[in-house]
C-alpha positions in Angstrom: 37.0 5.5 -23.6 33.8 4.9 -21.6 31.0 3.3 -23.7 27.4 4.8 -23.0 23.9 3.9 -24.1 20.9 5.9 -23.4 17.2 4.7 -23.0 14.9 7.6 -23.3 11.8 8.1 -25.4 12.5 11.6 -25.6 13.7 12.0 -29.2 14.8 15.7 -28.7 16.9 14.6 -25.5 18.2 11.8 -27.6 19.3 14.3 -30.2 20.4 16.8 -27.7 22.9 14.2 -25.8 24.4 12.9 -29.4 25.2 16.7 -29.8 26.6 17.1 -26.3 28.9 14.1 -26.1 30.0 14.3 -29.6 32.9 16.5 -28.7 33.7 14.8 -25.4 36.9 12.4 -26.3 36.6 10.4 -23.1 33.0 9.2 -23.6 31.4 7.5 -26.7 27.6 7.4 -27.3 27.2 3.5 -28.3 23.7 3.1 -28.6 20.3 4.8 -27.8 16.8 3.1 -27.5 13.1 3.9 -26.4 13.1 1.0 -24.0 15.1 -1.3 -22.0 13.8 -4.2 -24.4 14.8 -2.4 -27.6 18.4 -1.6 -25.9 19.1 -5.3 -24.9 17.7 -6.8 -28.1 19.8 -4.5 -30.1 22.7 -5.5 -28.0 23.1 -9.4 -29.4 25.0 -11.2 -26.6 22.5 -9.9 -24.1 19.7 -12.1 -25.8 21.7 -15.3 -24.5 22.8 -13.9 -21.3 25.9 -12.1 -22.3 27.0 -8.8 -21.3 26.0 -6.0 -23.1 28.8 -3.8 -24.6 28.4 -0.7 -22.7 29.6 0.6 -19.4 27.3 2.9 -18.4 23.5 3.0 -19.4 21.6 6.5 -18.7 18.1 5.5 -17.8 15.1 7.7 -18.1 13.1 7.0 -14.7 9.7 6.9 -16.4 9.4 5.6 -19.9 6.2 5.7 -21.8 6.1 1.7 -22.8 4.7 1.5 -19.0 7.9 -0.7 -17.6 8.6 -0.4 -14.1 11.5 1.7 -13.0 13.1 -0.9 -10.4 12.6 -3.7 -13.2 14.3 -1.6 -15.7 17.4 -0.9 -13.3 17.6 -4.7 -12.3 17.4 -6.0 -16.0 20.0 -3.7 -16.9 22.5 -4.1 -14.1 21.8 -8.0 -14.7 23.1 -7.5 -18.1 26.4 -6.0 -17.3 26.4 -2.1 -17.3 26.3 0.2 -14.5 23.0 2.6 -14.4 22.9 6.4 -14.1 19.0 7.3 -13.4 18.2 10.7 -15.5 14.7 12.2 -14.6 13.1 15.3 -15.0 12.0 15.8 -11.5 13.7 15.3 -8.1 11.3 13.2 -6.6 12.7 11.8 -3.1 10.9 8.7 -2.9 11.6 7.6 -6.4 15.5 8.4 -6.1 15.7 6.3 -3.0 13.6 3.6 -4.8 15.9 3.7 -7.7 19.1 3.4 -5.8 17.7 0.8 -3.6 17.0 -1.5 -7.0 20.6 -0.7 -7.8 21.1 2.3 -9.7 24.5 3.8 -9.3 23.2 7.5 -9.3 20.3 10.0 -10.2 20.7 13.0 -11.9 17.7 15.5 -13.0 17.7 16.5 -16.8 18.4 20.2 -15.9 22.1 19.5 -15.2 25.0 21.1 -17.6 27.2 18.8 -19.8 30.3 19.0 -17.2 27.8 17.6 -14.6 26.7 15.0 -16.8 30.4 13.8 -17.8 31.5 13.7 -14.3 28.5 11.7 -13.3 29.3 9.1 -16.0 32.9 8.9 -15.4 32.2 8.2 -11.3 29.8 5.5 -12.2 31.9 4.1 -14.8 34.9 4.1 -12.3 32.8 1.9 -9.9 31.3 4.9 -7.7 28.2 6.4 -7.2 27.3 9.7 -8.8 26.5 12.0 -5.9 24.4 15.1 -7.0 22.2 17.3 -4.8 19.0 15.7 -5.3 20.6 12.2 -4.2 21.9 13.8 -1.2 19.0 15.4 -0.2 16.8 12.3 -0.7 19.0 10.2 1.5 19.4 12.9 4.3 15.6 13.2 4.4 14.5 9.5 3.8 12.1 9.0 6.3 9.7 6.3 4.6 9.6 2.7 5.4 11.6 -0.3 3.8 10.1 -1.2 0.5 10.8 -5.0 0.1 12.1 -5.9 -3.7 9.3 -7.6 -5.3 9.5 -9.6 -8.5 7.1 -8.4 -11.8 4.7 -11.0 -11.0 4.6 -10.6 -7.2 3.9 -7.3 -7.6 1.1 -7.8 -10.2 -0.5 -10.2 -7.9 -0.3 -7.8 -5.1 -1.7 -5.1 -7.3 -4.7 -7.1 -8.6 -5.6 -8.6 -5.2 -5.1 -5.6 -3.0 -7.5 -3.7 -5.3 -10.3 -5.6 -4.2 -10.5 -8.7 -6.5 -10.9 -12.2 -5.3 -7.7 -14.5 -5.5 -9.5 -16.4 -8.3 -9.9 -13.0 -10.3 -6.4 -12.2 -9.6 -5.0 -15.5 -10.9 -6.9 -15.0 -14.0 -5.6 -11.4 -14.6 -1.8 -12.7 -13.7 -2.5 -15.7 -15.7 -1.4 -18.2 -13.4 -3.3 -20.7 -11.2 -5.1 -19.6 -8.0 -2.6 -21.6 -6.2 0.4 -19.8 -7.7 -1.4 -16.5 -6.9 -1.7 -17.7 -3.5 2.0 -18.3 -3.4 2.9 -15.0 -4.7 0.7 -13.2 -2.0 2.5 -15.5 0.7 5.8 -14.5 -0.5 4.7 -10.8 -0.5 3.7 -11.1 3.2 6.9 -12.7 4.0 9.0 -10.0 2.3 7.0 -7.6 4.2 7.5 -9.5 7.5 11.5 -9.4 6.9 11.3 -5.8 6.2 9.8 -5.4 9.7 6.4 -4.3 8.5 3.9 -7.0 9.4 1.5 -7.8 6.7 -1.4 -10.4 7.1 -4.6 -9.4 5.6 -5.8 -8.1 2.3 -6.3 -4.8 4.4 -2.7 -4.7 5.0 -1.8 -5.3 1.8 -3.8 -2.5 0.5 -2.2 -0.4 2.9 1.2 -1.5 1.8 0.4 -0.5 -1.8 -0.7 3.1 -0.7 2.3 3.6 1.6 5.0 2.3 -0.9 3.7 3.8 -4.0 3.6 0.5 -5.8 0.6 1.7 -7.9 2.2 5.0 -8.8 5.2 3.1 -10.0 
């Protein structure tokens, strides 16, 4: 029995998945939630660092709470389950970014039940759910390597690159100017390691545009 949880804020979709999966003996829908916070809080042991009691989480890519997809994927993977991203659209950049963040597959919401069940079984078994959308994204991925930034690093990057001073950036992020500078230095270092030299404020603003950080 594969224990599945779903994180999606579309109540009609959640009701539809309940009805769909009710007749699938090898899959049990164990929980639904509108946000990753709600799922982890309701999982009990996740609050104290233990594993959550699910094998696979179906995660909507864009949630209404404003949470970032890479953060959601990373938090769920850190809590134990594997992650299958579901989305209304097949956006190539978002697909690649989701897999880079640790997702185990990507499906659009227009697939039928057998395709979804097969994907869940592949992910639960330790594999990657290979879909037409994922294959196309990998085959045509010519984008630059986007480094993995922590939530605070990304916040400081976005604030500073938008034109704020270092002091104003620090105030918005709730840290000291010294700490804000440390985060910016870390961001620059990560871009250096990715083979994309980044030195100035103009460079940082360019990276935000190139990598779609503001869109995420």
